[in-house]
N, CA and C atoms as an extended XYZ file, in Angstrom:
588
Properties=species:S:1:pos:R:3:atomname:S:1:resname:S:1:resid:I:1 pbc="F F F"
N       -31.724        2.112      -35.587 N   MET     1
C       -32.396        1.424      -34.119 CA  MET     1
C       -30.254        1.313      -33.595 C   MET     1
N       -29.712        1.502      -32.334 N   VAL     2
C       -28.857        2.214      -31.677 CA  VAL     2
C       -28.338        0.250      -31.482 C   VAL     2
N       -27.491       -0.084      -32.009 N   ARG     3
C       -26.675       -1.349      -31.190 CA  ARG     3
C       -26.388       -1.121      -29.871 C   ARG     3
N       -26.293       -1.774      -28.460 N   THR     4
C       -25.594       -1.200      -27.350 CA  THR     4
C       -24.573       -2.242      -27.228 C   THR     4
N       -24.230       -3.401      -27.850 N   GLY     5
C       -23.401       -4.538      -27.953 CA  GLY     5
C       -23.923       -5.379      -26.721 C   GLY     5
N       -22.849       -6.261      -26.714 N   ARG     6
C       -22.987       -7.557      -25.709 CA  ARG     6
C       -22.746       -7.263      -24.224 C   ARG     6
N       -23.469       -7.145      -22.961 N   PRO     7
C       -23.704       -6.743      -22.258 CA  PRO     7
C       -22.327       -7.708      -21.314 C   PRO     7
N       -21.846       -6.530      -20.460 N   ARG     8
C       -20.093       -7.087      -20.369 CA  ARG     8
C       -20.653       -8.211      -18.883 C   ARG     8
N       -19.985       -9.924      -19.572 N   SER     9
C       -19.805      -10.975      -18.500 CA  SER     9
C       -18.873      -10.952      -17.519 C   SER     9
N       -18.047       -9.691      -17.308 N   PHE    10
C       -17.429       -9.722      -16.231 CA  PHE    10
C       -17.435       -8.806      -14.601 C   PHE    10
N       -17.121       -9.110      -13.495 N   ASP    11
C       -17.460       -8.231      -12.941 CA  ASP    11
C       -16.020       -7.546      -12.831 C   ASP    11
N       -16.612       -6.342      -12.604 N   GLU    12
C       -15.220       -5.054      -12.917 CA  GLU    12
C       -14.550       -5.212      -12.143 C   GLU    12
N       -15.219       -5.428      -10.242 N   SER    13
C       -14.158       -5.251       -9.166 CA  SER    13
C       -13.247       -6.489       -9.125 C   SER    13
N       -13.622       -7.805       -9.576 N   GLU    14
C       -12.650       -8.551       -9.966 CA  GLU    14
C       -11.602       -8.510      -10.686 C   GLU    14
N       -11.994       -7.468      -11.870 N   VAL    15
C       -10.897       -7.444      -13.274 CA  VAL    15
C        -9.957       -6.262      -12.060 C   VAL    15
N       -10.401       -5.393      -11.329 N   VAL    16
C        -9.466       -4.436      -11.339 CA  VAL    16
C        -8.204       -5.125       -9.859 C   VAL    16
N        -9.097       -6.002       -9.166 N   ASP    17
C        -8.604       -6.672       -8.170 CA  ASP    17
C        -7.373       -7.518       -8.800 C   ASP    17
N        -7.694       -8.177       -9.811 N   ALA    18
C        -6.443       -8.869      -10.449 CA  ALA    18
C        -5.820       -8.056      -11.098 C   ALA    18
N        -6.178       -6.936      -12.009 N   ALA    19
C        -5.057       -6.204      -12.580 CA  ALA    19
C        -3.818       -5.711      -11.189 C   ALA    19
N        -4.880       -5.165      -10.057 N   THR    20
C        -3.917       -4.766       -9.291 CA  THR    20
C        -2.440       -5.178       -9.025 C   THR    20
N        -3.105       -6.843       -8.571 N   GLU    21
C        -2.160       -8.101       -8.151 CA  GLU    21
C        -1.195       -7.769       -9.459 C   GLU    21
N        -1.333       -8.182      -10.454 N   VAL    22
C        -0.532       -8.027      -11.986 CA  VAL    22
C         0.399       -6.637      -12.035 C   VAL    22
N        -0.025       -5.618      -12.004 N   PHE    23
C         0.851       -4.353      -11.475 CA  PHE    23
C         1.263       -4.559      -10.436 C   PHE    23
N         1.537       -5.018       -9.273 N   TRP    24
C         2.016       -4.815       -7.781 CA  TRP    24
C         2.887       -5.644       -8.148 C   TRP    24
N         2.259       -7.417       -8.649 N   GLN    25
C         3.671       -7.856       -8.777 CA  GLN    25
C         4.603       -7.671       -9.671 C   GLN    25
N         4.757       -7.107      -11.024 N   HIS    26
C         5.191       -6.529      -12.297 CA  HIS    26
C         5.684       -5.520      -12.195 C   HIS    26
N         5.347       -3.998      -12.062 N   GLY    27
C         5.249       -3.017      -11.774 CA  GLY    27
C         4.696       -2.939      -12.954 C   GLY    27
N         4.457       -1.755      -14.026 N   TYR    28
C         4.260       -0.348      -15.251 CA  TYR    28
C         4.193       -1.322      -15.895 C   TYR    28
N         6.025       -1.197      -15.722 N   GLY    29
C         5.874       -1.209      -17.739 CA  GLY    29
C         6.239       -2.726      -18.102 C   GLY    29
N         6.619       -3.421      -16.871 N   ALA    30
C         6.508       -4.926      -17.174 CA  ALA    30
C         5.332       -5.682      -17.718 C   ALA    30
N         4.373       -5.103      -17.045 N   ALA    31
C         2.583       -5.692      -16.972 CA  ALA    31
C         2.311       -5.393      -18.449 C   ALA    31
N         1.522       -6.021      -18.501 N   SER    32
C         0.344       -5.449      -20.200 CA  SER    32
C        -0.777       -5.865      -20.053 C   SER    32
N        -1.380       -5.619      -20.894 N   MET    33
C        -3.003       -5.839      -20.803 CA  MET    33
C        -3.424       -7.575      -21.214 C   MET    33
N        -2.078       -7.970      -22.043 N   ARG    34
C        -2.954       -9.326      -22.340 CA  ARG    34
C        -2.277       -9.888      -20.943 C   ARG    34
N        -0.959       -9.761      -20.292 N   ARG    35
C        -0.869      -10.200      -18.142 CA  ARG    35
C        -2.004       -9.878      -17.679 C   ARG    35
N        -2.814       -9.051      -17.864 N   VAL    36
C        -3.827       -8.745      -17.302 CA  VAL    36
C        -4.968      -10.387      -17.312 C   VAL    36
N        -5.235       -9.745      -18.841 N   GLY    37
C        -6.329      -10.534      -19.240 CA  GLY    37
C        -6.366      -12.121      -18.833 C   GLY    37
N        -5.343      -12.602      -19.302 N   GLU    38
C        -4.708      -13.827      -19.459 CA  GLU    38
C        -5.255      -14.172      -17.775 C   GLU    38
N        -5.145      -13.305      -16.674 N   ARG    39
C        -4.943      -13.197      -15.536 CA  ARG    39
C        -6.760      -13.548      -15.189 C   ARG    39
N        -7.387      -12.686      -15.963 N   VAL    40
C        -8.938      -12.437      -15.654 CA  VAL    40
C        -9.881      -13.185      -16.669 C   VAL    40
N        -9.063      -14.200      -17.567 N   GLY    41
C        -9.950      -14.911      -18.672 CA  GLY    41
C       -10.482      -14.140      -19.505 C   GLY    41
N        -9.982      -12.628      -19.961 N   LEU    42
C       -10.750      -11.824      -21.129 CA  LEU    42
C        -9.527      -10.861      -22.009 C   LEU    42
N        -9.845      -11.055      -23.476 N   LEU    43
C        -8.854      -10.838      -24.231 CA  LEU    43
C        -8.477       -8.845      -24.093 C   LEU    43
N        -7.143       -8.505      -25.211 N   PRO    44
C        -7.400       -7.631      -24.741 CA  PRO    44
C        -8.109       -6.537      -24.581 C   PRO    44
N        -9.083       -6.630      -26.291 N   GLY    45
C        -9.662       -5.735      -26.545 CA  GLY    45
C       -10.600       -5.057      -25.768 C   GLY    45
N       -11.610       -6.573      -24.690 N   SER    46
C       -12.330       -6.567      -23.559 CA  SER    46
C       -11.806       -5.544      -22.864 C   SER    46
N       -10.344       -5.413      -22.482 N   LEU    47
C       -10.125       -4.749      -21.139 CA  LEU    47
C        -9.892       -3.441      -21.608 C   LEU    47
N        -9.870       -3.082      -23.153 N   GLN    48
C        -9.608       -1.825      -23.104 CA  GLN    48
C       -10.580       -0.973      -23.545 C   GLN    48
N       -11.734       -2.216      -24.083 N   ALA    49
C       -13.278       -1.594      -24.202 CA  ALA    49
C       -14.299       -1.218      -23.169 C   ALA    49
N       -13.669       -2.159      -21.516 N   ALA    50
C       -13.933       -1.941      -20.165 CA  ALA    50
C       -13.201       -0.013      -19.328 C   ALA    50
N       -11.697       -0.245      -19.655 N   PHE    51
C       -11.112        0.193      -18.707 CA  PHE    51
C       -10.533        1.099      -19.649 C   PHE    51
N       -10.594        0.903      -20.687 N   GLY    52
C        -9.564        2.307      -21.565 CA  GLY    52
C        -8.180        1.720      -21.631 C   GLY    52
N        -6.838        2.548      -22.288 N   ASP    53
C        -5.652        1.309      -21.796 CA  ASP    53
C        -4.998        1.515      -21.449 C   ASP    53
N        -4.091        1.276      -20.808 N   LYS    54
C        -3.263        0.569      -19.789 CA  LYS    54
C        -3.263        1.349      -18.440 C   LYS    54
N        -2.673        2.573      -19.444 N   ARG    55
C        -2.279        3.859      -18.305 CA  ARG    55
C        -4.083        4.017      -17.057 C   ARG    55
N        -4.658        3.724      -18.252 N   SER    56
C        -6.096        4.321      -17.247 CA  SER    56
C        -6.582        2.482      -16.240 C   SER    56
N        -6.241        1.883      -16.862 N   LEU    57
C        -6.399        0.756      -15.864 CA  LEU    57
C        -5.350        0.714      -14.919 C   LEU    57
N        -4.067        0.762      -14.313 N   PHE    58
C        -3.057        0.515      -14.183 CA  PHE    58
C        -3.716        1.853      -13.164 C   PHE    58
N        -4.116        3.366      -13.042 N   LEU    59
C        -4.367        4.601      -12.368 CA  LEU    59
C        -5.244        3.887      -11.584 C   LEU    59
N        -6.451        2.921      -12.083 N   ARG    60
C        -7.801        2.859      -11.194 CA  ARG    60
C        -6.784        1.958      -10.373 C   ARG    60
N        -6.020        0.655      -10.472 N   SER    61
C        -5.454       -0.686       -9.849 CA  SER    61
C        -4.594        0.222       -8.548 C   SER    61
N        -4.053        0.981       -8.522 N   LEU    62
C        -3.532        2.099       -7.877 CA  LEU    62
C        -4.255        2.778       -7.052 C   LEU    62
N        -5.533        3.022       -7.291 N   GLU    63
C        -6.309        4.011       -6.299 CA  GLU    63
C        -7.008        3.221       -5.675 C   GLU    63
N        -7.284        1.825       -6.713 N   HIS    64
C        -7.649        0.946       -5.511 CA  HIS    64
C        -6.556        0.024       -4.534 C   HIS    64
N        -5.375        0.103       -4.879 N   TYR    65
C        -4.424       -0.630       -3.779 CA  TYR    65
C        -4.402        0.515       -2.854 C   TYR    65
N        -4.460        1.852       -3.036 N   ALA    66
C        -4.361        3.187       -1.877 CA  ALA    66
C        -5.670        2.655       -1.244 C   ALA    66
N        -7.223        2.391       -1.770 N   GLN    67
C        -8.047        2.051       -0.647 CA  GLN    67
C        -7.768        1.395        0.406 C   GLN    67
N        -6.820        0.126       -0.016 N   ARG    68
C        -6.547       -0.460        0.994 CA  ARG    68
C        -5.516       -0.209        2.078 C   ARG    68
N        -4.447        0.580        1.512 N   GLN    69
C        -4.085        1.495        2.532 CA  GLN    69
C        -4.453        2.560        3.628 C   GLN    69
N        -5.678        3.191        2.868 N   ARG    70
C        -6.467        3.986        4.051 CA  ARG    70
C        -7.331        2.809        4.861 C   ARG    70
N        -8.053        1.913        4.306 N   ALA    71
C        -8.014        0.734        5.219 CA  ALA    71
C        -7.544        0.649        7.142 C   ALA    71
N        -6.474        0.727        6.625 N   PHE    72
C        -5.226        0.378        7.263 CA  PHE    72
C        -5.427        1.367        8.172 C   PHE    72
N        -5.404        2.870        8.086 N   GLY    73
C        -5.048        4.353        8.309 CA  GLY    73
C        -6.218        4.143        8.927 C   GLY    73
N        -7.439        4.299        8.742 N   THR    74
C        -8.838        4.982        9.665 CA  THR    74
C        -8.948        3.228       10.913 C   THR    74
N        -8.607        1.900       10.569 N   SER    75
C        -8.427        1.222       11.177 CA  SER    75
C        -7.679        1.191       12.600 C   SER    75
N        -6.426        2.045       12.297 N   LEU    76
C        -5.927        2.788       13.432 CA  LEU    76
C        -6.746        4.128       14.364 C   LEU    76
N        -7.448        4.178       13.845 N   GLN    77
C        -8.534        4.894       14.769 CA  GLN    77
C        -9.621        4.658       15.300 C   GLN    77
N        -9.696        2.738       15.880 N   ASP    78
C       -10.302        2.271       16.133 CA  ASP    78
C       -10.157        2.132       17.910 C   ASP    78
N       -10.509        1.687       18.999 N   PRO    79
C       -10.140        2.096       20.080 CA  PRO    79
C        -9.514        0.782       20.752 C   PRO    79
N        -9.232        0.815       21.078 N   GLY    80
C        -7.501       -0.121       21.963 CA  GLY    80
C        -6.299        0.428       21.667 C   GLY    80
N        -5.479        0.064       22.419 N   PRO    81
C        -4.153        0.362       21.961 CA  PRO    81
C        -3.667        0.483       20.611 C   PRO    81
N        -2.881        1.552       20.176 N   VAL    82
C        -2.239        1.432       18.926 CA  VAL    82
C        -1.010        0.948       18.469 C   VAL    82
N         0.243        0.853       19.489 N   LEU    83
C         1.322        0.512       19.103 CA  LEU    83
C         1.557       -1.276       19.155 C   LEU    83
N         0.119       -1.594       18.912 N   PRO    84
C         0.250       -3.460       18.840 CA  PRO    84
C        -0.189       -2.970       17.532 C   PRO    84
N        -0.456       -2.521       17.026 N   ARG    85
C        -1.179       -2.577       15.425 CA  ARG    85
C        -0.119       -2.038       14.580 C   ARG    85
N         0.634       -0.857       15.314 N   LEU    86
C         1.923       -0.505       14.046 CA  LEU    86
C         2.829       -1.543       14.491 C   LEU    86
N         2.790       -2.374       15.573 N   ARG    87
C         4.230       -3.423       14.929 CA  ARG    87
C         3.316       -4.363       14.735 C   ARG    87
N         2.356       -4.604       14.219 N   SER    88
C         2.183       -5.396       13.436 CA  SER    88
C         2.026       -5.642       11.738 C   SER    88
N         1.433       -4.238       11.931 N   VAL    89
C         2.040       -4.266       10.288 CA  VAL    89
C         3.328       -4.604        9.611 C   VAL    89
N         4.106       -3.376       10.590 N   LEU    90
C         5.421       -3.640       10.469 CA  LEU    90
C         5.913       -4.593       10.437 C   LEU    90
N         5.737       -5.585       11.693 N   GLN    91
C         6.283       -7.092       10.931 CA  GLN    91
C         5.910       -8.205       10.282 C   GLN    91
N         4.524       -7.708        9.652 N   GLN    92
C         3.988       -8.337        8.439 CA  GLN    92
C         4.894       -7.874        6.933 C   GLN    92
N         5.285       -6.797        7.104 N   ILE    93
C         6.501       -6.154        6.190 CA  ILE    93
C         7.329       -6.953        5.890 C   ILE    93
N         8.348       -7.107        7.240 N   ALA    94
C         9.301       -7.041        7.530 CA  ALA    94
C         9.036       -9.265        7.655 C   ALA    94
N         8.074      -10.076        7.324 N   ALA    95
C         7.867      -11.062        7.194 CA  ALA    95
C         8.033      -11.219        5.733 C   ALA    95
N         7.249      -10.595        5.330 N   ALA    96
C         7.438      -10.410        3.633 CA  ALA    96
C         9.348      -11.025        2.286 C   ALA    96
N        10.008      -10.229        3.933 N   ALA    97
C        11.199      -10.792        3.103 CA  ALA    97
C        11.724      -12.053        3.291 C   ALA    97
N        10.415      -13.226        3.462 N   SER    98
C        10.851      -14.423        3.638 CA  SER    98
C        10.405      -15.007        2.861 C   SER    98
N         9.027      -14.566        1.364 N   SER    99
C         8.745      -14.534        0.920 CA  SER    99
C         9.637      -15.488       -0.638 C   SER    99
N         9.309      -15.836       -1.582 N   ASP   100
C         9.706      -16.411       -3.140 CA  ASP   100
C        10.313      -15.106       -3.182 C   ASP   100
N         8.771      -13.855       -3.137 N   HIS   101
C         9.192      -13.047       -4.162 CA  HIS   101
C         8.426      -11.570       -3.729 C   HIS   101
N         8.997      -10.987       -2.806 N   PRO   102
C         8.482      -10.118       -2.590 CA  PRO   102
C         8.243       -9.000       -3.184 C   PRO   102
N         7.028       -8.136       -3.037 N   ARG   103
C         6.359       -7.161       -4.285 CA  ARG   103
C         6.845       -6.089       -3.849 C   ARG   103
N         7.256       -5.948       -2.527 N   GLY   104
C         7.057       -4.024       -1.674 CA  GLY   104
C         6.154       -3.952       -1.691 C   GLY   104
N         6.126       -2.325       -1.787 N   CYS   105
C         4.784       -1.788       -1.751 CA  CYS   105
C         4.547       -1.369       -3.281 C   CYS   105
N         3.344       -1.200       -3.922 N   MET   106
C         3.080       -0.695       -5.002 CA  MET   106
C         2.726        0.684       -4.874 C   MET   106
N         2.285        1.684       -3.819 N   LEU   107
C         2.443        3.031       -4.089 CA  LEU   107
C         4.722        3.176       -3.812 C   LEU   107
N         5.447        2.688       -3.416 N   GLY   108
C         6.538        2.508       -3.191 CA  GLY   108
C         6.831        2.689       -5.026 C   GLY   108
N         6.330        1.423       -4.701 N   ASN   109
C         7.121        0.744       -6.761 CA  ASN   109
C         7.152        2.330       -7.829 C   ASN   109
N         5.484        2.639       -7.427 N   THR   110
C         4.712        3.836       -8.530 CA  THR   110
C         5.478        4.960       -8.049 C   THR   110
N         6.291        5.420       -6.906 N   ALA   111
C         6.749        6.795       -7.013 CA  ALA   111
C         8.194        6.538       -7.477 C   ALA   111
N         8.918        5.355       -7.593 N   THR   112
C        10.540        5.639       -7.711 CA  THR   112
C        10.214        4.738       -9.377 C   THR   112
N         9.205        4.038      -10.093 N   GLU   113
C         8.684        3.870      -11.835 CA  GLU   113
C         8.247        4.734      -12.601 C   GLU   113
N         7.409        5.939      -12.103 N   LEU   114
C         6.849        6.526      -12.804 CA  LEU   114
C         7.262        8.137      -11.899 C   LEU   114
N         8.034        8.233      -11.386 N   SER   115
C         7.637        9.647      -10.726 CA  SER   115
C         7.465       11.079      -11.645 C   SER   115
N         7.341       10.680      -12.875 N   ASP   116
C         7.486       11.904      -13.916 CA  ASP   116
C         5.901       11.862      -14.641 C   ASP   116
N         5.207       10.663      -13.610 N   ASP   117
C         3.254       10.532      -14.201 CA  ASP   117
C         3.179       11.752      -13.114 C   ASP   117
N         1.861       12.759      -13.436 N   PRO   118
C         1.774       13.506      -12.297 CA  PRO   118
C         0.628       12.816      -11.540 C   PRO   118
N        -0.530       12.403      -12.826 N   ALA   119
C        -1.554       11.050      -11.797 CA  ALA   119
C        -1.168       10.287      -11.477 C   ALA   119
N         0.198        9.518      -11.907 N   ALA   120
C         0.341        8.503      -10.499 CA  ALA   120
C         1.229        8.954       -9.351 C   ALA   120
N         1.848       10.570       -9.046 N   THR   121
C         1.925       10.458       -8.351 CA  THR   121
C         1.237       11.048       -7.151 C   THR   121
N         0.914       11.469       -7.392 N   ALA   122
C        -0.454       12.449       -7.051 CA  ALA   122
C        -1.129       11.283       -5.929 C   ALA   122
N        -1.828       10.289       -6.674 N   ILE   123
C        -1.925        8.906       -6.057 CA  ILE   123
C        -1.259        8.787       -4.806 C   ILE   123
N         0.122        8.740       -5.326 N   VAL   124
C         1.172        7.602       -4.525 CA  VAL   124
C         0.511        8.506       -3.753 C   VAL   124
N         1.235       10.281       -3.471 N   ARG   125
C         1.328       11.534       -2.220 CA  ARG   125
C        -0.040       11.385       -1.832 C   ARG   125
N        -1.127       11.275       -2.349 N   ASP   126
C        -2.450       12.172       -1.560 CA  ASP   126
C        -2.469       10.448       -0.647 C   ASP   126
N        -2.378        8.767       -0.575 N   ALA   127
C        -2.590        7.782       -0.163 CA  ALA   127
C        -1.209        7.931        1.270 C   ALA   127
N        -0.206        8.107        0.942 N   LEU   128
C         1.024        8.737        1.968 CA  LEU   128
C         0.756        9.438        3.031 C   LEU   128
N         0.082       11.002        2.394 N   LEU   129
C        -0.201       11.123        3.351 CA  LEU   129
C        -1.225       11.313        4.172 C   LEU   129
N        -2.155       11.012        3.605 N   GLU   130
C        -3.170       10.245        3.798 CA  GLU   130
C        -3.057        9.397        5.298 C   GLU   130
N        -2.220        8.115        5.303 N   LEU   131
C        -1.618        7.705        5.869 CA  LEU   131
C        -0.735        7.937        7.378 C   LEU   131
N        -0.690        9.572        6.718 N   GLU   132
C         0.805       10.095        7.665 CA  GLU   132
C        -0.539       10.484        8.147 C   GLU   132
N        -2.029       10.940        8.155 N   ARG   133
C        -2.747       12.111        9.247 CA  ARG   133
C        -3.157       10.707       10.103 C   ARG   133
N        -3.057        9.884        9.640 N   SER   134
C        -3.891        9.010       10.578 CA  SER   134
C        -2.977        8.441       11.491 C   SER   134
N        -1.873        7.999       11.131 N   ILE   135
C        -1.232        7.156       11.966 CA  ILE   135
C        -0.909        8.505       13.243 C   ILE   135
N        -0.949        9.952       12.951 N   ALA   136
C        -0.014       10.945       13.259 CA  ALA   136
C        -1.917       11.018       14.441 C   ALA   136
N        -2.961       10.706       14.079 N   GLU   137
C        -3.748       10.739       15.178 CA  GLU   137
C        -4.294       10.507       15.781 C   GLU   137
N        -3.937        8.928       15.718 N   ALA   138
C        -3.537        7.502       16.199 CA  ALA   138
C        -3.108        8.041       17.327 C   ALA   138
N        -1.904        7.890       17.081 N   LEU   139
C         0.130        8.767       17.949 CA  LEU   139
C        -0.685        9.329       18.937 C   LEU   139
N        -1.872       10.388       18.746 N   ALA   140
C        -2.008       11.427       19.774 CA  ALA   140
C        -3.057       11.073       20.320 C   ALA   140
N        -4.003       10.111       20.111 N   ARG   141
C        -4.755        9.411       21.141 CA  ARG   141
C        -4.458        8.568       21.975 C   ARG   141
N        -3.373        8.224       22.052 N   ALA   142
C        -2.856        7.183       22.279 CA  ALA   142
C        -1.806        7.847       23.429 C   ALA   142
N        -1.478        8.764       23.096 N   GLN   143
C        -0.583        9.391       23.690 CA  GLN   143
C        -1.724       10.125       25.026 C   GLN   143
N        -2.431       10.602       24.036 N   ARG   144
C        -3.516       11.672       25.971 CA  ARG   144
C        -4.074       10.561       26.823 C   ARG   144
N        -4.599        8.948       25.774 N   GLU   145
C        -4.486        7.587       27.052 CA  GLU   145
C        -3.807        7.258       27.603 C   GLU   145
N        -2.117        7.607       27.589 N   GLY   146
C        -1.212        7.323       28.386 CA  GLY   146
C        -0.484        5.876       27.594 C   GLY   146
N        -0.870        5.976       26.102 N   GLU   147
C         0.220        4.691       25.537 CA  GLU   147
C         1.151        5.339       25.525 C   GLU   147
N         1.481        5.862       24.589 N   VAL   148
C         2.751        7.168       24.095 CA  VAL   148
C         3.097        7.695       25.115 C   VAL   148
N         4.862        7.870       24.875 N   ALA   149
C         5.388        9.131       25.638 CA  ALA   149
C         5.221        9.812       25.193 C   ALA   149
N         4.964       11.095       26.308 N   PRO   150
C         4.877       12.441       26.588 CA  PRO   150
C         5.810       12.955       25.455 C   PRO   150
N         6.935       12.514       25.299 N   ALA   151
C         7.991       13.165       24.619 CA  ALA   151
C         7.710       13.099       23.056 C   ALA   151
N         6.416       12.303       22.293 N   VAL   152
C         6.942       12.066       21.430 CA  VAL   152
C         5.683       13.157       20.701 C   VAL   152
N         6.543       13.016       19.386 N   GLU   153
C         5.178       14.653       19.168 CA  GLU   153
C         4.940       13.781       17.583 C   GLU   153
N         3.572       13.628       17.538 N   PRO   154
C         2.963       12.792       16.780 CA  PRO   154
C         3.044       13.005       15.245 C   PRO   154
N         3.112       14.360       14.872 N   GLU   155
C         3.261       14.401       13.323 CA  GLU   155
C         4.819       13.541       12.717 C   GLU   155
N         5.425       14.906       13.618 N   GLY   156
C         7.369       13.729       13.446 CA  GLY   156
C         7.021       11.713       13.848 C   GLY   156
N         6.179       11.735       14.211 N   ALA   157
C         6.072        9.648       14.625 CA  ALA   157
C         5.585        9.677       13.438 C   ALA   157
N         4.760       10.064       13.298 N   ALA   158
C         3.991        9.082       11.494 CA  ALA   158
C         4.624        9.723       10.293 C   ALA   158
N         5.527       10.269       10.470 N   ARG   159
C         6.140       10.217        9.112 CA  ARG   159
C         7.050       10.069        9.285 C   ARG   159
N         8.053        8.899        9.990 N   MET   160
C         9.213        8.055       10.321 CA  MET   160
C         8.370        6.726       10.528 C   MET   160
N         6.652        6.983       10.457 N   PHE   161
C         6.454        5.811       10.777 CA  PHE   161
C         6.180        5.467        8.650 C   PHE   161
N         6.019        6.560        8.299 N   VAL   162
C         5.407        5.903        7.045 CA  VAL   162
C         7.029        5.839        5.977 C   VAL   162
N         8.107        6.321        6.226 N   ALA   163
C         8.631        6.108        6.452 CA  ALA   163
C         9.325        4.992        6.156 C   ALA   163
N         9.246        3.927        7.539 N   LEU   164
C         9.929        2.951        8.077 CA  LEU   164
C         9.705        2.244        7.090 C   LEU   164
N         7.936        2.305        7.055 N   MET   165
C         7.327        1.160        6.125 CA  MET   165
C         7.975        1.098        4.896 C   MET   165
N         8.254        2.530        4.213 N   GLN   166
C         8.395        2.277        2.762 CA  GLN   166
C        10.070        1.801        2.997 C   GLN   166
N        10.539        2.136        3.455 N   GLY   167
C        11.922        1.233        3.849 CA  GLY   167
C        11.758       -0.015        4.278 C   GLY   167
N        11.392       -0.756        5.249 N   LEU   168
C        11.362       -1.855        5.421 CA  LEU   168
C        10.499       -3.148        4.325 C   LEU   168
N         9.794       -2.420        3.099 N   HIS   169
C         9.389       -3.061        1.739 CA  HIS   169
C        10.401       -2.721        0.785 C   HIS   169
N        10.992       -1.848        0.985 N   VAL   170
C        12.914       -1.786        0.243 CA  VAL   170
C        13.455       -2.840        0.532 C   VAL   170
N        13.449       -2.770        1.958 N   LEU   171
C        14.278       -3.835        2.393 CA  LEU   171
C        14.605       -5.487        2.141 C   LEU   171
N        12.870       -5.828        2.343 N   ALA   172
C        11.874       -6.962        2.813 CA  ALA   172
C        12.816       -7.259        1.100 C   ALA   172
N        12.712       -6.559        0.158 N   ARG   173
C        12.951       -6.914       -1.525 CA  ARG   173
C        14.407       -7.709       -1.721 C   ARG   173
N        15.498       -7.316       -1.154 N   VAL   174
C        16.736       -7.898       -0.832 CA  VAL   174
C        17.165       -7.921       -0.200 C   VAL   174
N        16.556       -8.301        1.248 N   THR   175
C        17.613       -8.486        2.713 CA  THR   175
C        16.402      -10.075        2.665 C   THR   175
N        16.989      -11.476        2.611 N   PRO   176
C        16.281      -12.306        3.061 CA  PRO   176
C        16.387      -12.887        4.272 C   PRO   176
N        16.587      -12.119        5.108 N   GLU   177
C        16.178      -11.627        6.751 CA  GLU   177
C        15.562      -11.245        7.673 C   GLU   177
N        14.231      -12.252        7.889 N   PRO   178
C        13.298      -11.364        8.281 CA  PRO   178
C        13.816      -10.567        9.494 C   PRO   178
N        14.670      -11.916       10.125 N   ALA   179
C        15.040      -11.165       11.930 CA  ALA   179
C        15.913       -9.996       11.211 C   ALA   179
N        16.362       -9.562       10.506 N   HIS   180
C        17.358       -8.562       10.447 CA  HIS   180
C        16.249       -7.505       10.811 C   HIS   180
N        14.984       -7.529        9.927 N   LEU   181
C        13.893       -6.194        9.484 CA  LEU   181
C        13.381       -6.416       10.743 C   LEU   181
N        12.893       -7.292       11.877 N   ARG   182
C        12.387       -7.127       12.704 CA  ARG   182
C        12.913       -6.357       14.105 C   ARG   182
N        13.822       -6.489       14.312 N   ALA   183
C        15.031       -5.980       14.951 CA  ALA   183
C        15.263       -4.484       14.517 C   ALA   183
N        14.907       -3.618       12.875 N   ALA   184
C        14.503       -2.444       13.318 CA  ALA   184
C        13.300       -2.142       13.556 C   ALA   184
N        12.361       -2.796       13.438 N   VAL   185
C        10.723       -2.578       13.923 CA  VAL   185
C        11.377       -2.356       15.331 C   VAL   185
N        11.613       -3.421       16.255 N   ASP   186
C        11.564       -3.936       17.924 CA  ASP   186
C        12.303       -1.988       17.892 C   ASP   186
N        13.119       -1.771       17.325 N   ALA   187
C        14.405       -0.384       17.589 CA  ALA   187
C        13.340        1.151       16.975 C   ALA   187
N        13.100        0.730       16.713 N   ALA   188
C        12.363        1.481       15.903 CA  ALA   188
C        10.690        2.247       16.550 C   ALA   188
N        10.292        0.766       17.736 N   LEU   189
C         9.157        0.869       18.350 CA  LEU   189
C         9.130        1.559       19.671 C   LEU   189
N        10.466        1.066       20.000 N   ALA   190
C        10.931        1.657       21.665 CA  ALA   190
C        10.941        1.959       22.221 C   ALA   190
N        11.110        3.531       21.626 N   PRO   191
C        11.222        5.058       22.103 CA  PRO   191
C         9.985        5.296       22.316 C   PRO   191
N         8.514        4.213       21.789 N   PHE   192
C         7.418        5.595       21.709 CA  PHE   192
C         6.081        5.394       23.301 C   PHE   192
N         6.754        4.145       23.818 N   SER   193
C         5.915        3.540       24.601 CA  SER   193
C         5.879        4.225       26.375 C   SER   193
N         5.173        4.357       26.758 N   ALA   194
C         4.841        5.544       28.392 CA  ALA   194
C         5.556        4.231       28.363 C   ALA   194
N         4.780        2.981       28.664 N   ASN   195
C         5.434        2.290       29.829 CA  ASN   195
C         6.810        1.084       29.516 C   ASN   195
N         8.544        1.311       28.895 N   PRO   196
C         8.772        0.845       28.698 CA  PRO   196
C         8.997       -0.884       29.542 C   PRO   196
C-alpha cells in the first residue's frame, strides 16, 4: 500500500500571499523559508514539501505580485478617463514615501537584486512590458476620445510612465517628502491633457 501522507492543512494562496509580502519587504537575499513559515505558521519543511526550495517559492511569489500589476493595467481598459487613474497610482507611489518602511516595487527590487537570474528577470520584463502595452492602449483610446493631447505618442508615453513609476518607487524609499514626489507626478502629467 502506498502512503500518501497527511493532507495539506493550509491554503496555498494564503501562503503565496504571505510569501509575497515577506519577499517584497525583505528582498530575496534577506528572506528565508523560516521567515515565511513564521508568517504563516508553518515549518520550513512543510513549505519546502509544498513549494520546493526558496527560489521556487520566490518565483511563484514574484509571479503573484506581477499579476497584481497586470490587474492595474487591465483596469486602464475600463471605460472612463485614463489620466485620473494614472495620476492616482502615481500619487499612491509618492504617498509611500511617508510610510515607515517604503518597500518600493517588487519588480524593480528584483530587477536590481537578481539581475543575473534569467527566470526572475523574465517575469519582471514580461510584467513591465505588459503594463507598458496596457498604458499605451489606454492612452491611445483616451487620445481618440479627446482626453489626451494629439501630440502625445502613446507608446513612448507609456514607456515614460513605467519608468516614472519605477523611479518614484526608488525615490519614495529615500525621500521622506511625498510633496516632492507629487510635484514630479504633476510635472509628468501636465503635458498629456488635451484640455489644460
